[in-house]
C-alpha positions, 0 to 999 in steps of 0.5 A: 836915559837908554842902557844897552845890554850886550847879548851874545848870540848862536853866531860868534862873529855877531854880538847884540847891543839890546837898548831899553827902548825900542829904536826901530818901530817900522822896519828891519835894516841891514847895513853891509857897508858904510856907503848903505848908511844914509838912513842910518848916523848910527850904522855910519858911525859904527862902520868907522870901527876898522872891525865892523863889518855888517850892522842890523837894526831892529826893534829894541837891538843893534847887532854887529858881525865883526870881522876875524881880526878882533875877538868881541871880548876885547871890543864889546864893551867899547862898542856897548858905551859907543852906542849908549852915548850916541843915543843918549846924547840924541843921535839918530839910530835910523831915520825911519819912513812915516807909517802910512799915512792915511788920504781922506777919501769920500766914496758915493754910491749911484745907481745905474740902468743895470740894476746888477751894477752900482757905481762908487765914486771917488773924489779922488783919481783912481786910474787914467787907464780904463780896466775890467775884470771878469775874474780874481784871476785877472786882478794881478794889476789891480790889489782892490779889485783882487780883495773885492772878489772876495766878496761871494756877491761880486761878479765883476769890477770895472774901473775908469777914472775917478769910479768903480762899477761893481757887477753883482750876482742875484744872491745878493740885493744892492741895498743889503750890501752897498753900504759895506762895499763902499766902505770897503772901498773908502778905507782900502784908499783911506789907508794908501793901500794901491788900487790899480798899477797902470803899468800893468794894466798897459801890458794887457791885450785889454789895453792894446786899443786904447794905444795911439799906435792902435788908432794910427793903424786903422782905416780912416772909417773906423778912425771916425767911428771911434771919434764918434764914440769917444765923443758923443757916446762914452761921456753919457755911459760914463755918467751911468757906470760904463763904458763903449769900446770900439772892436772893430768895422767890417767894411763889406758887411758894414758892421760895427762891432763894440764892446759894452763894459761895465754898467752897460754890460748885460745891461737891459737897455742896452740893445735898445740903446745901441740900435736907437741911439749908437747905430742911428748916430754912427748912421746919420755922421758918417752918411751911411744908412747901411751902418749895422752896429752889434755888441759882442759882449751885450 
């Protein structure tokens, strides 16, 4: 059985009705009128009293602010009795949302052709919008990326679909830190934290070239190049924890500029891949032997 104790406050208009057990475990609640009481039958009941102005519920107490039409000494005992009777008859004080439920997730680690980059793969989708973070100042859309940059050895973070590619500084070896990073990512996702806010990513300049409107405004050759990269090249580089993005095509110079991201950025084998693989593929499929491919950040 719950008992109610009346406690005055420094504000003469407000009285606290303390209960013997906690009634709100997950938050603090304030109701300024009956229309706001959808999750609190107790607050709704109190608003039927004509002198109730505001109801606060927190921890083990209900605080009520009154209008000046009555004095507390005339009505406080009646209010305390109503609260006690309501609670002890099984009435719901406040219908609180459940605390964050853990989301079972598996993270496994894959090496990449780039010795500085490790790929952390999730069994759940992380993002539909690719995102790259070169430093902590760019991480507003991704709480996870922001937290990862607190590791002193992490240099860059790249996210796409169900994996995170992380570039490290030379101060650490992956065999020494990969398990710690894997467990950090797993726990972060499992606890229901926000990995990435895609609505914020879509507002960044880096996301502009993923939009259909950008593609539609390009010349025909550029569109063909993008389609070739998407169909034949991107799946392979994604498998290695990276990404290739079209930057530009110069018709006069026959030069295709691409951006290498994730594990592909700075990879020792990227130059060879560009020249012997991607460049030759574009020459063949576009039937133009003058095509040149350049990575602007390799």
